[in-house]
Jmol script that loads the backbone (N, CA, C; Angstrom):
load data "model"
ATOM      1  N   MET A   1     102.921  91.009 106.757  1.00  0.00           N
ATOM      2  CA  MET A   1     102.294  90.066 105.855  1.00  0.00           C
ATOM      3  C   MET A   1     103.194  89.947 104.628  1.00  0.00           C
ATOM      4  N   SER A   2     103.341  88.755 104.145  1.00  0.00           N
ATOM      5  CA  SER A   2     104.151  88.558 102.937  1.00  0.00           C
ATOM      6  C   SER A   2     103.332  88.915 101.699  1.00  0.00           C
ATOM      7  N   TRP A   3     104.037  89.156 100.589  1.00  0.00           N
ATOM      8  CA  TRP A   3     103.345  89.421  99.326  1.00  0.00           C
ATOM      9  C   TRP A   3     102.498  88.229  98.922  1.00  0.00           C
ATOM     10  N   GLU A   4     103.004  87.040  99.176  1.00  0.00           N
ATOM     11  CA  GLU A   4     102.254  85.837  98.814  1.00  0.00           C
ATOM     12  C   GLU A   4     100.939  85.764  99.584  1.00  0.00           C
ATOM     13  N   ALA A   5     100.983  86.056 100.870  1.00  0.00           N
ATOM     14  CA  ALA A   5      99.762  86.050 101.685  1.00  0.00           C
ATOM     15  C   ALA A   5      98.809  87.157 101.238  1.00  0.00           C
ATOM     16  N   PHE A   6      99.360  88.304 100.873  1.00  0.00           N
ATOM     17  CA  PHE A   6      98.536  89.413 100.399  1.00  0.00           C
ATOM     18  C   PHE A   6      97.854  89.034  99.078  1.00  0.00           C
ATOM     19  N   GLU A   7      98.603  88.408  98.180  1.00  0.00           N
ATOM     20  CA  GLU A   7      98.021  87.983  96.900  1.00  0.00           C
ATOM     21  C   GLU A   7      96.950  86.916  97.110  1.00  0.00           C
ATOM     22  N   THR A   8      97.142  86.046  98.082  1.00  0.00           N
ATOM     23  CA  THR A   8      96.124  85.049  98.405  1.00  0.00           C
ATOM     24  C   THR A   8      94.863  85.742  98.927  1.00  0.00           C
ATOM     25  N   LEU A   9      95.045  86.728  99.791  1.00  0.00           N
ATOM     26  CA  LEU A   9      93.912  87.499 100.285  1.00  0.00           C
ATOM     27  C   LEU A   9      93.155  88.132  99.120  1.00  0.00           C
ATOM     28  N   LEU A  10      93.885  88.786  98.221  1.00  0.00           N
ATOM     29  CA  LEU A  10      93.251  89.445  97.072  1.00  0.00           C
ATOM     30  C   LEU A  10      92.463  88.444  96.232  1.00  0.00           C
ATOM     31  N   ALA A  11      93.025  87.268  96.021  1.00  0.00           N
ATOM     32  CA  ALA A  11      92.367  86.240  95.206  1.00  0.00           C
ATOM     33  C   ALA A  11      91.079  85.739  95.848  1.00  0.00           C
ATOM     34  N   ASN A  12      90.967  85.881  97.158  1.00  0.00           N
ATOM     35  CA  ASN A  12      89.781  85.422  97.873  1.00  0.00           C
ATOM     36  C   ASN A  12      88.724  86.507  98.065  1.00  0.00           C
ATOM     37  N   LEU A  13      88.957  87.677  97.466  1.00  0.00           N
ATOM     38  CA  LEU A  13      88.017  88.793  97.591  1.00  0.00           C
ATOM     39  C   LEU A  13      87.347  89.087  96.259  1.00  0.00           C
ATOM     40  N   TYR A  14      86.240  89.766  96.342  1.00  0.00           N
ATOM     41  CA  TYR A  14      85.614  90.360  95.161  1.00  0.00           C
ATOM     42  C   TYR A  14      85.140  91.754  95.544  1.00  0.00           C
ATOM     43  N   GLU A  15      85.012  92.624  94.552  1.00  0.00           N
ATOM     44  CA  GLU A  15      84.537  93.984  94.790  1.00  0.00           C
ATOM     45  C   GLU A  15      83.232  94.176  94.023  1.00  0.00           C
ATOM     46  N   ARG A  16      82.220  94.588  94.755  1.00  0.00           N
ATOM     47  CA  ARG A  16      80.921  94.878  94.152  1.00  0.00           C
ATOM     48  C   ARG A  16      80.381  96.148  94.802  1.00  0.00           C
ATOM     49  N   ASP A  17      79.959  97.073  93.970  1.00  0.00           N
ATOM     50  CA  ASP A  17      79.409  98.341  94.478  1.00  0.00           C
ATOM     51  C   ASP A  17      80.378  99.022  95.450  1.00  0.00           C
ATOM     52  N   ASP A  18      81.653  99.032  95.097  1.00  0.00           N
ATOM     53  CA  ASP A  18      82.701  99.661  95.912  1.00  0.00           C
ATOM     54  C   ASP A  18      82.870  99.039  97.298  1.00  0.00           C
ATOM     55  N   ARG A  19      82.470  97.797  97.451  1.00  0.00           N
ATOM     56  CA  ARG A  19      82.646  97.096  98.724  1.00  0.00           C
ATOM     57  C   ARG A  19      83.415  95.801  98.474  1.00  0.00           C
ATOM     58  N   LEU A  20      84.360  95.521  99.363  1.00  0.00           N
ATOM     59  CA  LEU A  20      85.113  94.269  99.294  1.00  0.00           C
ATOM     60  C   LEU A  20      84.425  93.215 100.150  1.00  0.00           C
ATOM     61  N   ASP A  21      84.307  92.013  99.615  1.00  0.00           N
ATOM     62  CA  ASP A  21      83.765  90.883 100.359  1.00  0.00           C
ATOM     63  C   ASP A  21      84.528  89.631  99.980  1.00  0.00           C
ATOM     64  N   PHE A  22      84.412  88.610 100.823  1.00  0.00           N
ATOM     65  CA  PHE A  22      85.072  87.338 100.553  1.00  0.00           C
ATOM     66  C   PHE A  22      84.243  86.503  99.584  1.00  0.00           C
ATOM     67  N   ARG A  23      84.944  85.862  98.662  1.00  0.00           N
ATOM     68  CA  ARG A  23      84.296  84.929  97.737  1.00  0.00           C
ATOM     69  C   ARG A  23      83.795  83.731  98.537  1.00  0.00           C
ATOM     70  N   GLN A  24      82.678  83.173  98.091  1.00  0.00           N
ATOM     71  CA  GLN A  24      82.095  82.002  98.732  1.00  0.00           C
ATOM     72  C   GLN A  24      82.324  80.781  97.849  1.00  0.00           C
ATOM     73  N   PRO A  25      82.688  79.655  98.438  1.00  0.00           N
ATOM     74  CA  PRO A  25      82.912  78.438  97.653  1.00  0.00           C
ATOM     75  C   PRO A  25      81.672  78.079  96.834  1.00  0.00           C
ATOM     76  N   GLY A  26      81.899  77.691  95.599  1.00  0.00           N
ATOM     77  CA  GLY A  26      80.820  77.280  94.727  1.00  0.00           C
ATOM     78  C   GLY A  26      80.124  78.409  93.995  1.00  0.00           C
ATOM     79  N   GLU A  27      80.403  79.630  94.373  1.00  0.00           N
ATOM     80  CA  GLU A  27      79.803  80.792  93.704  1.00  0.00           C
ATOM     81  C   GLU A  27      80.700  81.235  92.548  1.00  0.00           C
ATOM     82  N   SER A  28      80.085  81.808  91.533  1.00  0.00           N
ATOM     83  CA  SER A  28      80.880  82.374  90.437  1.00  0.00           C
ATOM     84  C   SER A  28      80.760  83.894  90.485  1.00  0.00           C
ATOM     85  N   TYR A  29      81.819  84.536  90.030  1.00  0.00           N
ATOM     86  CA  TYR A  29      81.897  85.988  90.095  1.00  0.00           C
ATOM     87  C   TYR A  29      82.355  86.524  88.748  1.00  0.00           C
ATOM     88  N   PRO A  30      81.766  87.634  88.286  1.00  0.00           N
ATOM     89  CA  PRO A  30      82.211  88.221  87.028  1.00  0.00           C
ATOM     90  C   PRO A  30      83.666  88.690  87.127  1.00  0.00           C
ATOM     91  N   ARG A  31      84.350  88.679  86.001  1.00  0.00           N
ATOM     92  CA  ARG A  31      85.752  89.153  85.983  1.00  0.00           C
ATOM     93  C   ARG A  31      85.859  90.579  86.504  1.00  0.00           C
ATOM     94  N   SER A  32      84.842  91.370  86.263  1.00  0.00           N
ATOM     95  CA  SER A  32      84.869  92.774  86.691  1.00  0.00           C
ATOM     96  C   SER A  32      84.920  92.914  88.211  1.00  0.00           C
ATOM     97  N   GLU A  33      84.646  91.857  88.950  1.00  0.00           N
ATOM     98  CA  GLU A  33      84.673  91.910  90.404  1.00  0.00           C
ATOM     99  C   GLU A  33      85.994  91.413  90.999  1.00  0.00           C
ATOM    100  N   LYS A  34      86.940  91.077  90.135  1.00  0.00           N
ATOM    101  CA  LYS A  34      88.242  90.594  90.597  1.00  0.00           C
ATOM    102  C   LYS A  34      88.974  91.690  91.375  1.00  0.00           C
ATOM    103  N   VAL A  35      89.651  91.282  92.423  1.00  0.00           N
ATOM    104  CA  VAL A  35      90.428  92.221  93.237  1.00  0.00           C
ATOM    105  C   VAL A  35      91.909  91.930  93.049  1.00  0.00           C
ATOM    106  N   ASP A  36      92.634  92.923  92.573  1.00  0.00           N
ATOM    107  CA  ASP A  36      94.091  92.855  92.487  1.00  0.00           C
ATOM    108  C   ASP A  36      94.648  94.005  93.320  1.00  0.00           C
ATOM    109  N   ALA A  37      95.947  94.176  93.300  1.00  0.00           N
ATOM    110  CA  ALA A  37      96.559  95.228  94.123  1.00  0.00           C
ATOM    111  C   ALA A  37      96.037  96.611  93.740  1.00  0.00           C
ATOM    112  N   TYR A  38      95.814  96.831  92.460  1.00  0.00           N
ATOM    113  CA  TYR A  38      95.303  98.133  92.024  1.00  0.00           C
ATOM    114  C   TYR A  38      93.908  98.387  92.600  1.00  0.00           C
ATOM    115  N   VAL A  39      93.025  97.403  92.525  1.00  0.00           N
ATOM    116  CA  VAL A  39      91.678  97.554  93.086  1.00  0.00           C
ATOM    117  C   VAL A  39      91.771  97.773  94.596  1.00  0.00           C
ATOM    118  N   MET A  40      92.601  96.970  95.266  1.00  0.00           N
ATOM    119  CA  MET A  40      92.755  97.106  96.717  1.00  0.00           C
ATOM    120  C   MET A  40      93.270  98.496  97.081  1.00  0.00           C
ATOM    121  N   SER A  41      94.126  99.066  96.243  1.00  0.00           N
ATOM    122  CA  SER A  41      94.669 100.392  96.552  1.00  0.00           C
ATOM    123  C   SER A  41      93.569 101.439  96.666  1.00  0.00           C
ATOM    124  N   GLY A  42      92.457 101.228  95.979  1.00  0.00           N
ATOM    125  CA  GLY A  42      91.342 102.150  96.082  1.00  0.00           C
ATOM    126  C   GLY A  42      90.638 102.091  97.426  1.00  0.00           C
ATOM    127  N   HIS A  43      90.898 101.060  98.201  1.00  0.00           N
ATOM    128  CA  HIS A  43      90.293 100.906  99.522  1.00  0.00           C
ATOM    129  C   HIS A  43      91.262 101.282 100.639  1.00  0.00           C
ATOM    130  N   ALA A  44      92.509 101.513 100.296  1.00  0.00           N
ATOM    131  CA  ALA A  44      93.512 101.905 101.295  1.00  0.00           C
ATOM    132  C   ALA A  44      93.395 103.399 101.580  1.00  0.00           C
ATOM    133  N   GLU A  45      93.715 103.776 102.792  1.00  0.00           N
ATOM    134  CA  GLU A  45      93.749 105.192 103.144  1.00  0.00           C
ATOM    135  C   GLU A  45      94.965 105.857 102.506  1.00  0.00           C
ATOM    136  N   ALA A  46      96.074 105.125 102.480  1.00  0.00           N
ATOM    137  CA  ALA A  46      97.322 105.624 101.892  1.00  0.00           C
ATOM    138  C   ALA A  46      98.228 104.426 101.669  1.00  0.00           C
ATOM    139  N   LEU A  47      99.196 104.595 100.783  1.00  0.00           N
ATOM    140  CA  LEU A  47     100.131 103.503 100.567  1.00  0.00           C
ATOM    141  C   LEU A  47     101.441 104.008 100.007  1.00  0.00           C
ATOM    142  N   LEU A  48     102.478 103.247 100.305  1.00  0.00           N
ATOM    143  CA  LEU A  48     103.810 103.451  99.762  1.00  0.00           C
ATOM    144  C   LEU A  48     104.144 102.161  99.038  1.00  0.00           C
ATOM    145  N   SER A  49     104.299 102.229  97.719  1.00  0.00           N
ATOM    146  CA  SER A  49     104.471 101.017  96.934  1.00  0.00           C
ATOM    147  C   SER A  49     105.378 101.284  95.745  1.00  0.00           C
ATOM    148  N   GLY A  50     106.123 100.255  95.384  1.00  0.00           N
ATOM    149  CA  GLY A  50     106.941 100.342  94.184  1.00  0.00           C
ATOM    150  C   GLY A  50     106.147 100.069  92.927  1.00  0.00           C
ATOM    151  N   ASP A  51     104.992  99.401  93.069  1.00  0.00           N
ATOM    152  CA  ASP A  51     104.198  99.012  91.908  1.00  0.00           C
ATOM    153  C   ASP A  51     102.948  99.856  91.704  1.00  0.00           C
ATOM    154  N   ILE A  52     102.375 100.350  92.776  1.00  0.00           N
ATOM    155  CA  ILE A  52     101.132 101.117  92.711  1.00  0.00           C
ATOM    156  C   ILE A  52     101.432 102.549  93.137  1.00  0.00           C
ATOM    157  N   ASP A  53     100.967 103.504  92.363  1.00  0.00           N
ATOM    158  CA  ASP A  53     101.189 104.907  92.695  1.00  0.00           C
ATOM    159  C   ASP A  53     100.227 105.325  93.796  1.00  0.00           C
ATOM    160  N   GLY A  54     100.744 105.526  94.987  1.00  0.00           N
ATOM    161  CA  GLY A  54      99.934 105.946  96.113  1.00  0.00           C
ATOM    162  C   GLY A  54      99.758 107.443  96.187  1.00  0.00           C
ATOM    163  N   ASP A  55     100.375 108.177  95.274  1.00  0.00           N
ATOM    164  CA  ASP A  55     100.289 109.634  95.209  1.00  0.00           C
ATOM    165  C   ASP A  55     100.527 110.279  96.572  1.00  0.00           C
ATOM    166  N   ILE A  56     101.710 110.056  97.087  1.00  0.00           N
ATOM    167  CA  ILE A  56     102.087 110.533  98.416  1.00  0.00           C
ATOM    168  C   ILE A  56     101.904 112.035  98.562  1.00  0.00           C
ATOM    169  N   TRP A  57     102.244 112.788  97.544  1.00  0.00           N
ATOM    170  CA  TRP A  57     102.173 114.251  97.661  1.00  0.00           C
ATOM    171  C   TRP A  57     100.732 114.740  97.749  1.00  0.00           C
ATOM    172  N   ASP A  58      99.815 114.146  97.015  1.00  0.00           N
ATOM    173  CA  ASP A  58      98.407 114.525  97.134  1.00  0.00           C
ATOM    174  C   ASP A  58      97.857 114.122  98.493  1.00  0.00           C
ATOM    175  N   THR A  59      98.258 112.950  98.975  1.00  0.00           N
ATOM    176  CA  THR A  59      97.811 112.504 100.299  1.00  0.00           C
ATOM    177  C   THR A  59      98.327 113.458 101.363  1.00  0.00           C
ATOM    178  N   LEU A  60      99.572 113.876 101.239  1.00  0.00           N
ATOM    179  CA  LEU A  60     100.148 114.817 102.193  1.00  0.00           C
ATOM    180  C   LEU A  60      99.379 116.138 102.175  1.00  0.00           C
ATOM    181  N   ALA A  61      99.051 116.613 101.000  1.00  0.00           N
ATOM    182  CA  ALA A  61      98.276 117.855 100.885  1.00  0.00           C
ATOM    183  C   ALA A  61      96.888 117.689 101.497  1.00  0.00           C
ATOM    184  N   ASP A  62      96.288 116.512 101.323  1.00  0.00           N
ATOM    185  CA  ASP A  62      94.962 116.250 101.885  1.00  0.00           C
ATOM    186  C   ASP A  62      94.945 116.370 103.401  1.00  0.00           C
ATOM    187  N   ILE A  63      96.059 116.066 104.038  1.00  0.00           N
ATOM    188  CA  ILE A  63      96.120 116.152 105.502  1.00  0.00           C
ATOM    189  C   ILE A  63      96.770 117.461 105.961  1.00  0.00           C
ATOM    190  N   ASP A  64      96.898 118.404 105.016  1.00  0.00           N
ATOM    191  CA  ASP A  64      97.433 119.742 105.308  1.00  0.00           C
ATOM    192  C   ASP A  64      98.825 119.723 105.917  1.00  0.00           C
ATOM    193  N   GLU A  65      99.682 118.902 105.332  1.00  0.00           N
ATOM    194  CA  GLU A  65     101.078 118.822 105.777  1.00  0.00           C
ATOM    195  C   GLU A  65     101.994 119.128 104.601  1.00  0.00           C
ATOM    196  N   GLU A  66     103.242 119.411 104.908  1.00  0.00           N
ATOM    197  CA  GLU A  66     104.279 119.620 103.902  1.00  0.00           C
ATOM    198  C   GLU A  66     105.511 118.834 104.317  1.00  0.00           C
ATOM    199  N   ALA A  67     106.340 118.495 103.331  1.00  0.00           N
ATOM    200  CA  ALA A  67     107.567 117.749 103.615  1.00  0.00           C
ATOM    201  C   ALA A  67     108.610 118.105 102.571  1.00  0.00           C
ATOM    202  N   SER A  68     109.864 117.890 102.921  1.00  0.00           N
ATOM    203  CA  SER A  68     110.952 118.220 102.001  1.00  0.00           C
ATOM    204  C   SER A  68     111.315 117.069 101.072  1.00  0.00           C
ATOM    205  N   ASP A  69     110.928 115.842 101.454  1.00  0.00           N
ATOM    206  CA  ASP A  69     111.207 114.694 100.586  1.00  0.00           C
ATOM    207  C   ASP A  69     110.167 113.598 100.835  1.00  0.00           C
ATOM    208  N   GLU A  70     110.222 112.556 100.023  1.00  0.00           N
ATOM    209  CA  GLU A  70     109.226 111.488 100.098  1.00  0.00           C
ATOM    210  C   GLU A  70     109.261 110.748 101.433  1.00  0.00           C
ATOM    211  N   ALA A  71     110.441 110.534 101.985  1.00  0.00           N
ATOM    212  CA  ALA A  71     110.548 109.823 103.269  1.00  0.00           C
ATOM    213  C   ALA A  71     109.859 110.610 104.381  1.00  0.00           C
ATOM    214  N   GLU A  72     110.102 111.911 104.421  1.00  0.00           N
ATOM    215  CA  GLU A  72     109.455 112.751 105.428  1.00  0.00           C
ATOM    216  C   GLU A  72     107.943 112.793 105.191  1.00  0.00           C
ATOM    217  N   ALA A  73     107.546 112.862 103.926  1.00  0.00           N
ATOM    218  CA  ALA A  73     106.116 112.885 103.597  1.00  0.00           C
ATOM    219  C   ALA A  73     105.441 111.620 104.087  1.00  0.00           C
ATOM    220  N   TRP A  74     106.036 110.467 103.802  1.00  0.00           N
ATOM    221  CA  TRP A  74     105.432 109.207 104.224  1.00  0.00           C
ATOM    222  C   TRP A  74     105.385 109.103 105.743  1.00  0.00           C
ATOM    223  N   ALA A  75     106.412 109.566 106.424  1.00  0.00           N
ATOM    224  CA  ALA A  75     106.424 109.537 107.889  1.00  0.00           C
ATOM    225  C   ALA A  75     105.267 110.377 108.445  1.00  0.00           C
ATOM    226  N   LYS A  76     105.004 111.525 107.860  1.00  0.00           N
ATOM    227  CA  LYS A  76     103.904 112.373 108.323  1.00  0.00           C
ATOM    228  C   LYS A  76     102.551 111.745 108.010  1.00  0.00           C
ATOM    229  N   ILE A  77     102.434 111.126 106.849  1.00  0.00           N
ATOM    230  CA  ILE A  77     101.195 110.444 106.486  1.00  0.00           C
ATOM    231  C   ILE A  77     100.920 109.303 107.465  1.00  0.00           C
ATOM    232  N   LYS A  78     101.939 108.485 107.737  1.00  0.00           N
ATOM    233  CA  LYS A  78     101.772 107.379 108.684  1.00  0.00           C
ATOM    234  C   LYS A  78     101.355 107.894 110.053  1.00  0.00           C
ATOM    235  N   ALA A  79     102.038 108.908 110.534  1.00  0.00           N
ATOM    236  CA  ALA A  79     101.727 109.457 111.854  1.00  0.00           C
ATOM    237  C   ALA A  79     100.276 109.944 111.903  1.00  0.00           C
ATOM    238  N   TYR A  80      99.840 110.612 110.855  1.00  0.00           N
ATOM    239  CA  TYR A  80      98.476 111.133 110.799  1.00  0.00           C
ATOM    240  C   TYR A  80      97.453 109.995 110.878  1.00  0.00           C
ATOM    241  N   TYR A  81      97.596 109.009 110.019  1.00  0.00           N
ATOM    242  CA  TYR A  81      96.601 107.934 109.967  1.00  0.00           C
ATOM    243  C   TYR A  81      96.672 106.987 111.158  1.00  0.00           C
ATOM    244  N   LEU A  82      97.859 106.684 111.623  1.00  0.00           N
ATOM    245  CA  LEU A  82      97.972 105.771 112.754  1.00  0.00           C
ATOM    246  C   LEU A  82      97.446 106.401 114.038  1.00  0.00           C
ATOM    247  N   ALA A  83      97.537 107.716 114.148  1.00  0.00           N
ATOM    248  CA  ALA A  83      96.969 108.413 115.311  1.00  0.00           C
ATOM    249  C   ALA A  83      95.443 108.374 115.288  1.00  0.00           C
ATOM    250  N   ARG A  84      94.873 107.998 114.161  1.00  0.00           N
ATOM    251  CA  ARG A  84      93.417 107.936 113.996  1.00  0.00           C
ATOM    252  C   ARG A  84      92.920 106.492 113.879  1.00  0.00           C
ATOM    253  N   ASP A  85      93.639 105.588 114.530  1.00  0.00           N
ATOM    254  CA  ASP A  85      93.254 104.174 114.632  1.00  0.00           C
ATOM    255  C   ASP A  85      93.208 103.433 113.302  1.00  0.00           C
ATOM    256  N   ASN A  86      94.008 103.841 112.342  1.00  0.00           N
ATOM    257  CA  ASN A  86      94.147 103.077 111.112  1.00  0.00           C
ATOM    258  C   ASN A  86      95.208 102.010 111.322  1.00  0.00           C
ATOM    259  N   VAL A  87      95.328 101.114 110.375  1.00  0.00           N
ATOM    260  CA  VAL A  87      96.211  99.960 110.509  1.00  0.00           C
ATOM    261  C   VAL A  87      97.276  99.994 109.422  1.00  0.00           C
ATOM    262  N   LEU A  88      98.524  99.822 109.822  1.00  0.00           N
ATOM    263  CA  LEU A  88      99.650  99.783 108.885  1.00  0.00           C
ATOM    264  C   LEU A  88      99.968  98.340 108.548  1.00  0.00           C
ATOM    265  N   LEU A  89     100.016  98.046 107.262  1.00  0.00           N
ATOM    266  CA  LEU A  89     100.327  96.705 106.785  1.00  0.00           C
ATOM    267  C   LEU A  89     101.652  96.759 106.036  1.00  0.00           C
ATOM    268  N   HIS A  90     102.663  96.032 106.554  1.00  0.00           N
ATOM    269  CA  HIS A  90     103.968  95.932 105.890  1.00  0.00           C
ATOM    270  C   HIS A  90     103.916  94.752 104.930  1.00  0.00           C
ATOM    271  N   LEU A  91     104.268  95.004 103.664  1.00  0.00           N
ATOM    272  CA  LEU A  91     104.262  93.930 102.674  1.00  0.00           C
ATOM    273  C   LEU A  91     105.651  93.646 102.131  1.00  0.00           C
ATOM    274  N   GLY A  92     106.646  94.144 102.783  1.00  0.00           N
ATOM    275  CA  GLY A  92     108.012  93.935 102.334  1.00  0.00           C
ATOM    276  C   GLY A  92     108.772  95.243 102.371  1.00  0.00           C
ATOM    277  N   GLU A  93     110.008  95.186 101.980  1.00  0.00           N
ATOM    278  CA  GLU A  93     110.885  96.355 102.016  1.00  0.00           C
ATOM    279  C   GLU A  93     110.295  97.495 101.182  1.00  0.00           C
ATOM    280  N   GLY A  94     110.030  98.622 101.837  1.00  0.00           N
ATOM    281  CA  GLY A  94     109.527  99.797 101.134  1.00  0.00           C
ATOM    282  C   GLY A  94     108.095  99.688 100.664  1.00  0.00           C
ATOM    283  N   GLU A  95     107.357  98.736 101.189  1.00  0.00           N
ATOM    284  CA  GLU A  95     105.969  98.508 100.766  1.00  0.00           C
ATOM    285  C   GLU A  95     105.080  98.528 102.001  1.00  0.00           C
ATOM    286  N   GLU A  96     104.319  99.606 102.155  1.00  0.00           N
ATOM    287  CA  GLU A  96     103.435  99.760 103.305  1.00  0.00           C
ATOM    288  C   GLU A  96     102.086 100.306 102.841  1.00  0.00           C
ATOM    289  N   TRP A  97     101.028  99.741 103.391  1.00  0.00           N
ATOM    290  CA  TRP A  97      99.675 100.169 103.070  1.00  0.00           C
ATOM    291  C   TRP A  97      98.970 100.503 104.376  1.00  0.00           C
ATOM    292  N   ILE A  98      98.136 101.529 104.353  1.00  0.00           N
ATOM    293  CA  ILE A  98      97.369 101.921 105.531  1.00  0.00           C
ATOM    294  C   ILE A  98      95.881 101.724 105.216  1.00  0.00           C
ATOM    295  N   PHE A  99      95.201 101.001 106.112  1.00  0.00           N
ATOM    296  CA  PHE A  99      93.775 100.725 105.953  1.00  0.00           C
ATOM    297  C   PHE A  99      93.012 101.235 107.164  1.00  0.00           C
ATOM    298  N   GLY A 100      91.770 101.613 106.943  1.00  0.00           N
ATOM    299  CA  GLY A 100      90.886 101.937 108.051  1.00  0.00           C
ATOM    300  C   GLY A 100      90.727 100.714 108.934  1.00  0.00           C
ATOM    301  N   GLU A 101      90.568 100.934 110.222  1.00  0.00           N
ATOM    302  CA  GLU A 101      90.501  99.827 111.170  1.00  0.00           C
ATOM    303  C   GLU A 101      89.348  98.875 110.873  1.00  0.00           C
ATOM    304  N   SER A 102      88.174  99.381 110.553  1.00  0.00           N
ATOM    305  CA  SER A 102      87.028  98.481 110.335  1.00  0.00           C
ATOM    306  C   SER A 102      87.251  97.594 109.118  1.00  0.00           C
ATOM    307  N   LEU A 103      87.806  98.135 108.039  1.00  0.00           N
ATOM    308  CA  LEU A 103      88.099  97.320 106.863  1.00  0.00           C
ATOM    309  C   LEU A 103      89.184  96.298 107.197  1.00  0.00           C
ATOM    310  N   ALA A 104      90.219  96.718 107.891  1.00  0.00           N
ATOM    311  CA  ALA A 104      91.312  95.807 108.254  1.00  0.00           C
ATOM    312  C   ALA A 104      90.794  94.647 109.106  1.00  0.00           C
ATOM    313  N   ARG A 105      89.896  94.928 110.020  1.00  0.00           N
ATOM    314  CA  ARG A 105      89.314  93.865 110.846  1.00  0.00           C
ATOM    315  C   ARG A 105      88.456  92.927 110.002  1.00  0.00           C
ATOM    316  N   ARG A 106      87.622  93.496 109.141  1.00  0.00           N
ATOM    317  CA  ARG A 106      86.726  92.684 108.319  1.00  0.00           C
ATOM    318  C   ARG A 106      87.507  91.759 107.386  1.00  0.00           C
ATOM    319  N   LEU A 107      88.658  92.232 106.908  1.00  0.00           N
ATOM    320  CA  LEU A 107      89.481  91.430 106.006  1.00  0.00           C
ATOM    321  C   LEU A 107      90.434  90.499 106.743  1.00  0.00           C
ATOM    322  N   GLY A 108      90.431  90.564 108.053  1.00  0.00           N
ATOM    323  CA  GLY A 108      91.291  89.674 108.840  1.00  0.00           C
ATOM    324  C   GLY A 108      92.738  90.118 108.893  1.00  0.00           C
ATOM    325  N   LEU A 109      92.978  91.400 108.639  1.00  0.00           N
ATOM    326  CA  LEU A 109      94.342  91.912 108.689  1.00  0.00           C
ATOM    327  C   LEU A 109      94.789  92.182 110.112  1.00  0.00           C
ATOM    328  N   VAL A 110      93.841  92.320 111.019  1.00  0.00           N
ATOM    329  CA  VAL A 110      94.124  92.460 112.441  1.00  0.00           C
ATOM    330  C   VAL A 110      93.146  91.566 113.191  1.00  0.00           C
ATOM    331  N   GLU A 111      93.511  91.192 114.391  1.00  0.00           N
ATOM    332  CA  GLU A 111      92.652  90.330 115.190  1.00  0.00           C
ATOM    333  C   GLU A 111      91.568  91.150 115.839  1.00  0.00           C
ATOM    334  N   GLY A 112      90.459  90.483 116.106  1.00  0.00           N
ATOM    335  CA  GLY A 112      89.376  91.124 116.861  1.00  0.00           C
ATOM    336  C   GLY A 112      88.250  91.397 116.019  1.00  0.00           C
TER     337      GLY A 112
END
end "model"
wireframe off; spacefill off
backbone 0.3
color backbone group
C-alpha cells in the first residue's frame, strides 16, 4: 500500500472508545476522533517506522525473544506475528506495520 493510500484510509476513519470505524457521509465527527498515523499505531500489533516509534525492543521482549540488532529484532517480531495469522502491511522502504487479521479485514487491508 502506498503512503497516499494509507493516508486516505486514515482520513476515512474515526476512533471512538478505542475502536476504529469508517466515517459515514454527511455525519460530523469531533476532532478528538480523528485518526492519524499515531492513532493507528495504537491499533497495530507491531510496526517498523521512520516516523512513529514502534518500540521494537519492548515488542521483542513481549514475545520473549532477544536479538543483536534492530534488523534481527524486526525479523523475529514479523515471524512471531505472521505465524499467528496477523497481516503485514508494507508502506514503503523500511516502513512495515503488522495488524491483527480481523482488524485488517474490517479496514479492507486484505480481501475477504
